[in-house]
Z-matrix of the N, CA and C atoms (Angstrom, degrees):
N
C 1 1.444
C 2 1.515 1 111.37
N 3 1.307 2 117.83 1 -41.29
C 4 1.459 3 119.55 2 -177.11
C 5 1.521 4 111.83 3 -75.34
N 6 1.354 5 117.99 4 -21.34
C 7 1.454 6 120.01 5 -178.38
C 8 1.526 7 110.91 6 -65.06
N 9 1.315 8 116.91 7 -39.63
C 10 1.454 9 120.44 8 -176.19
C 11 1.525 10 112.66 9 -96.83
N 12 1.319 11 117.57 10 11.83
C 13 1.463 12 120.97 11 -179.48
C 14 1.521 13 110.11 12 -79.85
N 15 1.320 14 115.55 13 126.89
C 16 1.462 15 120.92 14 175.91
C 17 1.521 16 107.69 15 -99.87
N 18 1.327 17 115.65 16 133.86
C 19 1.460 18 119.48 17 -179.55
C 20 1.525 19 111.32 18 -55.44
N 21 1.315 20 114.21 19 140.13
C 22 1.463 21 121.15 20 178.00
C 23 1.518 22 109.93 21 -87.01
N 24 1.311 23 115.47 22 162.31
C 25 1.459 24 120.90 23 170.75
C 26 1.528 25 106.11 24 -63.11
N 27 1.336 26 119.27 25 126.36
C 28 1.466 27 121.39 26 -175.58
C 29 1.529 28 114.34 27 -56.62
N 30 1.321 29 117.46 28 -27.12
C 31 1.465 30 119.23 29 -178.84
C 32 1.529 31 113.11 30 -93.38
N 33 1.331 32 117.16 31 -2.35
C 34 1.468 33 121.07 32 178.47
C 35 1.523 34 109.30 33 -66.64
N 36 1.314 35 116.54 34 143.34
C 37 1.460 36 121.57 35 177.24
C 38 1.529 37 108.40 36 -108.39
N 39 1.330 38 115.30 37 129.85
C 40 1.462 39 121.85 38 178.68
C 41 1.517 40 107.20 39 -114.32
N 42 1.322 41 115.79 40 119.49
C 43 1.468 42 119.78 41 -179.24
C 44 1.519 43 110.81 42 -71.30
N 45 1.328 44 115.14 43 154.38
C 46 1.466 45 120.36 44 -178.15
C 47 1.525 46 111.53 45 -61.11
N 48 1.302 47 118.02 46 -33.39
C 49 1.468 48 120.65 47 179.80
C 50 1.530 49 111.43 48 -63.70
N 51 1.339 50 117.87 49 -19.19
C 52 1.463 51 122.53 50 176.87
C 53 1.527 52 111.96 51 -97.67
N 54 1.318 53 117.10 52 6.92
C 55 1.458 54 122.06 53 -176.07
C 56 1.517 55 113.89 54 -59.55
N 57 1.331 56 117.91 55 -33.92
C 58 1.466 57 120.85 56 -179.48
C 59 1.526 58 110.85 57 -58.54
N 60 1.307 59 116.29 58 -38.69
C 61 1.457 60 121.73 59 -178.59
C 62 1.537 61 111.46 60 -63.61
N 63 1.320 62 117.41 61 -34.38
C 64 1.463 63 121.33 62 -174.51
C 65 1.529 64 114.07 63 -98.20
N 66 1.333 65 117.10 64 -25.70
C 67 1.458 66 120.04 65 -177.42
C 68 1.520 67 113.33 66 -112.48
N 69 1.334 68 117.93 67 -19.00
C 70 1.453 69 120.57 68 176.63
C 71 1.517 70 115.54 69 84.76
N 72 1.320 71 117.98 70 12.33
C 73 1.462 72 121.69 71 179.91
C 74 1.525 73 109.91 72 -120.91
N 75 1.327 74 115.63 73 144.80
C 76 1.461 75 120.45 74 174.44
C 77 1.528 76 109.02 75 -72.24
N 78 1.327 77 117.28 76 175.35
C 79 1.463 78 122.20 77 -171.91
C 80 1.529 79 114.02 78 -55.01
N 81 1.316 80 117.52 79 -48.43
C 82 1.464 81 119.93 80 -176.14
C 83 1.524 82 111.03 81 -66.33
N 84 1.331 83 117.19 82 -46.31
C 85 1.460 84 120.13 83 178.45
C 86 1.523 85 111.16 84 -64.34
N 87 1.319 86 116.05 85 -38.62
C 88 1.459 87 120.58 86 178.57
C 89 1.529 88 109.97 87 -60.54
N 90 1.325 89 117.21 88 -44.43
C 91 1.464 90 120.98 89 177.78
C 92 1.527 91 111.29 90 -61.84
N 93 1.339 92 117.18 91 -40.80
C 94 1.470 93 120.84 92 178.32
C 95 1.522 94 111.20 93 -63.89
N 96 1.336 95 117.28 94 -43.29
C 97 1.461 96 121.62 95 -179.53
C 98 1.528 97 110.87 96 -65.86
N 99 1.326 98 117.12 97 -36.14
C 100 1.465 99 121.42 98 177.19
C 101 1.528 100 109.10 99 -66.49
N 102 1.328 101 116.21 100 -44.75
C 103 1.461 102 120.88 101 -179.23
C 104 1.525 103 110.98 102 -63.27
N 105 1.354 104 117.51 103 -37.25
C 106 1.460 105 122.08 104 179.68
C 107 1.524 106 112.94 105 -78.52
N 108 1.336 107 116.94 106 -10.55
C 109 1.460 108 120.77 107 178.95
C 110 1.518 109 114.47 108 86.83
N 111 1.329 110 117.54 109 7.70
C 112 1.462 111 120.49 110 179.36
C 113 1.526 112 111.68 111 -76.19
N 114 1.316 113 116.45 112 -26.73
C 115 1.460 114 123.17 113 177.17
C 116 1.521 115 106.49 114 -121.57
N 117 1.344 116 117.48 115 139.16
C 118 1.459 117 118.49 116 -179.87
C 119 1.525 118 111.72 117 -62.51
N 120 1.312 119 115.48 118 146.08
C 121 1.467 120 120.15 119 -179.81
C 122 1.527 121 109.45 120 -71.45
N 123 1.333 122 117.22 121 138.12
C 124 1.468 123 119.66 122 177.44
C 125 1.529 124 110.27 123 -71.40
N 126 1.317 125 115.05 124 154.86
C 127 1.461 126 121.46 125 -179.41
C 128 1.533 127 109.56 126 -99.61
N 129 1.342 128 117.79 127 147.81
C 130 1.470 129 120.07 128 175.33
C 131 1.529 130 109.85 129 -63.68
N 132 1.315 131 116.51 130 139.01
C 133 1.462 132 120.67 131 -178.29
C 134 1.526 133 112.95 132 -92.40
N 135 1.323 134 116.30 133 -12.41
C 136 1.463 135 119.60 134 175.26
C 137 1.525 136 108.46 135 -150.27
N 138 1.320 137 115.69 136 163.89
C 139 1.465 138 120.15 137 -175.57
C 140 1.528 139 112.52 138 -65.42
N 141 1.305 140 118.08 139 -43.12
C 142 1.459 141 119.85 140 -174.88
C 143 1.513 142 114.57 141 -113.12
N 144 1.316 143 118.78 142 -0.49
C 145 1.464 144 120.96 143 -175.01
C 146 1.519 145 113.30 144 -90.33
N 147 1.329 146 114.40 145 174.31
C 148 1.465 147 120.10 146 179.88
C 149 1.520 148 112.60 147 -95.33
N 150 1.317 149 117.61 148 -12.72
C 151 1.465 150 120.90 149 -175.66
C 152 1.531 151 111.06 150 -68.17
N 153 1.330 152 114.88 151 134.59
C 154 1.461 153 121.32 152 176.63
C 155 1.519 154 108.53 153 -132.81
N 156 1.320 155 116.12 154 159.67
C 157 1.457 156 119.56 155 -179.89
C 158 1.513 157 111.37 156 -169.41
N 159 1.317 158 114.45 157 178.86
C 160 1.454 159 121.80 158 -179.99
C 161 1.515 160 109.09 159 -114.78
N 162 1.305 161 116.06 160 151.62
C 163 1.452 162 121.03 161 169.48
C 164 1.523 163 106.99 162 -82.37
N 165 1.312 164 115.73 163 154.52
C 166 1.460 165 120.04 164 179.85
C 167 1.518 166 112.19 165 -57.50
N 168 1.335 167 117.78 166 -36.73
C 169 1.468 168 120.30 167 -179.01
C 170 1.521 169 111.47 168 -64.23
N 171 1.345 170 118.44 169 -31.67
C 172 1.464 171 120.79 170 177.89
C 173 1.530 172 110.85 171 -67.19
N 174 1.312 173 115.73 172 -42.44
C 175 1.466 174 120.34 173 -179.79
C 176 1.531 175 110.10 174 -68.94
N 177 1.343 176 116.67 175 -42.00
C 178 1.470 177 120.40 176 177.61
C 179 1.524 178 110.65 177 -59.20
N 180 1.317 179 116.98 178 -44.30
C 181 1.463 180 122.31 179 179.76
C 182 1.533 181 111.26 180 -62.92
N 183 1.321 182 115.94 181 -41.95
C 184 1.473 183 120.74 182 178.74
C 185 1.531 184 110.49 183 -60.65
N 186 1.327 185 117.10 184 -47.32
C 187 1.463 186 121.09 185 -179.39
C 188 1.525 187 111.47 186 -66.51
N 189 1.319 188 117.67 187 -36.38
C 190 1.457 189 121.19 188 176.44
C 191 1.527 190 110.62 189 -62.40
N 192 1.335 191 116.63 190 -43.01
C 193 1.466 192 121.49 191 179.07
C 194 1.535 193 110.57 192 -62.91
N 195 1.305 194 117.31 193 -40.80
C 196 1.473 195 121.28 194 179.10
C 197 1.527 196 110.07 195 -63.66
N 198 1.331 197 117.45 196 -45.76
C 199 1.463 198 120.56 197 179.61
C 200 1.523 199 111.17 198 -59.85
N 201 1.325 200 117.73 199 -39.62
C 202 1.460 201 121.35 200 -179.62
C 203 1.528 202 111.54 201 -67.29
N 204 1.318 203 117.60 202 -34.53
C 205 1.462 204 121.39 203 -175.49
C 206 1.522 205 114.06 204 -90.29
N 207 1.326 206 118.55 205 -9.37
C 208 1.465 207 121.05 206 -175.57
C 209 1.527 208 112.47 207 -57.46
N 210 1.320 209 117.90 208 -45.29
C 211 1.464 210 120.74 209 -178.42
C 212 1.530 211 110.83 210 -63.39
N 213 1.322 212 116.16 211 -41.64
C 214 1.468 213 120.69 212 178.98
C 215 1.526 214 110.99 213 -63.28
N 216 1.330 215 116.67 214 -43.74
C 217 1.466 216 121.16 215 -179.98
C 218 1.524 217 110.53 216 -64.92
N 219 1.329 218 116.83 217 -40.77
C 220 1.462 219 120.61 218 -179.17
C 221 1.523 220 110.28 219 -65.19
N 222 1.330 221 117.60 220 -41.41
C 223 1.469 222 121.24 221 178.54
C 224 1.530 223 110.40 222 -63.18
N 225 1.322 224 117.51 223 -43.25
C 226 1.471 225 121.34 224 179.19
C 227 1.527 226 110.56 225 -64.63
N 228 1.330 227 117.00 226 -38.40
C 229 1.467 228 120.83 227 178.55
C 230 1.520 229 110.68 228 -64.06
N 231 1.346 230 117.31 229 -41.83
C 232 1.467 231 120.97 230 -179.73
C 233 1.526 232 111.11 231 -66.04
N 234 1.324 233 117.19 232 -39.93
C 235 1.463 234 120.67 233 178.87
C 236 1.528 235 109.97 234 -63.58
N 237 1.333 236 116.67 235 -44.91
C 238 1.464 237 120.83 236 179.72
C 239 1.528 238 110.41 237 -63.34
N 240 1.328 239 117.13 238 -40.83
C 241 1.459 240 121.00 239 179.88
C 242 1.529 241 110.14 240 -64.47
N 243 1.342 242 116.65 241 -44.59
C 244 1.461 243 120.42 242 -179.28
C 245 1.527 244 111.00 243 -63.92
N 246 1.330 245 116.97 244 -39.42
C 247 1.463 246 120.23 245 178.65
C 248 1.523 247 110.78 246 -64.35
N 249 1.322 248 116.41 247 -42.97
C 250 1.468 249 120.20 248 179.20
C 251 1.530 250 110.50 249 -65.50
N 252 1.336 251 116.65 250 -40.47
C 253 1.466 252 120.27 251 179.15
C 254 1.524 253 110.79 252 -65.34
N 255 1.325 254 116.20 253 -40.99
C 256 1.463 255 119.78 254 179.02
C 257 1.525 256 110.67 255 -64.30
N 258 1.297 257 116.35 256 -40.20
C 259 1.469 258 120.69 257 179.08
C 260 1.533 259 110.45 258 -62.95
N 261 1.333 260 115.40 259 -44.10
C 262 1.465 261 119.14 260 178.03
C 263 1.521 262 110.94 261 -64.72
N 264 1.329 263 117.06 262 -39.47
C 265 1.466 264 121.72 263 -179.36
C 266 1.511 265 111.59 264 -64.70
N 267 1.308 266 117.51 265 -41.76
C 268 1.461 267 121.47 266 178.38
C 269 1.517 268 109.32 267 -64.31
N 270 1.294 269 117.28 268 -42.89
C 271 1.468 270 120.45 269 -179.87
C 272 1.526 271 110.28 270 -62.38
N 273 1.343 272 117.30 271 -42.55
C 274 1.461 273 120.01 272 179.13
C 275 1.518 274 110.52 273 -65.27
N 276 1.321 275 116.90 274 -42.74
C 277 1.459 276 120.82 275 179.48
C 278 1.514 277 111.91 276 -61.19
N 279 1.314 278 116.07 277 -40.53
C 280 1.467 279 120.32 278 177.97
C 281 1.519 280 110.68 279 -62.31
N 282 1.307 281 116.87 280 -43.36
C 283 1.469 282 120.60 281 -179.99
C 284 1.526 283 110.70 282 -62.35
N 285 1.350 284 116.37 283 -41.55
C 286 1.466 285 119.63 284 179.65
C 287 1.529 286 110.84 285 -63.71
N 288 1.322 287 116.61 286 -43.84
C 289 1.464 288 120.00 287 179.41
C 290 1.523 289 111.05 288 -62.11
N 291 1.305 290 116.80 289 -39.91
C 292 1.463 291 120.20 290 179.68
C 293 1.526 292 110.34 291 -65.73
N 294 1.333 293 118.09 292 -41.67
C 295 1.460 294 121.02 293 178.43
C 296 1.513 295 111.32 294 -64.25
N 297 1.341 296 116.54 295 -42.33
C 298 1.468 297 120.04 296 178.83
C 299 1.518 298 111.18 297 -62.65
N 300 1.315 299 115.85 298 -39.57
C 301 1.476 300 120.59 299 -177.84
C 302 1.519 301 111.11 300 -67.89
N 303 1.312 302 119.07 301 -29.66
C 304 1.461 303 121.08 302 -176.81
C 305 1.530 304 112.94 303 -93.40
N 306 1.330 305 118.66 304 -5.37
C 307 1.467 306 121.53 305 -179.58
C 308 1.528 307 109.83 306 -69.81
N 309 1.301 308 113.68 307 145.62
C 310 1.461 309 119.87 308 176.29
C 311 1.521 310 106.53 309 -96.68
N 312 1.328 311 118.79 310 126.46
C 313 1.484 312 120.09 311 -178.08
C 314 1.502 313 113.50 312 -70.84
């Protein structure tokens, strides 16, 4: 998603209802990500109204941060996968050795 993202005009306002298009999450997930701080909180668009949104510069900054962290996240994912695979492999090897040891020739 971030590879094909074109920077927005920094002064452009994106309403929260359009957030899925820019962040890739539906409403409930988007709210969770905002609450967790993974996505910047939208700003009120008027003093007394309910409408909220992001400025283009906020969305651009978010996507820039994701692009910078992608390599780090991918490396951490590979390490975790390799550790889990090694753990499974050791467990399988142990089971095979135990079966071989208990076989009657």
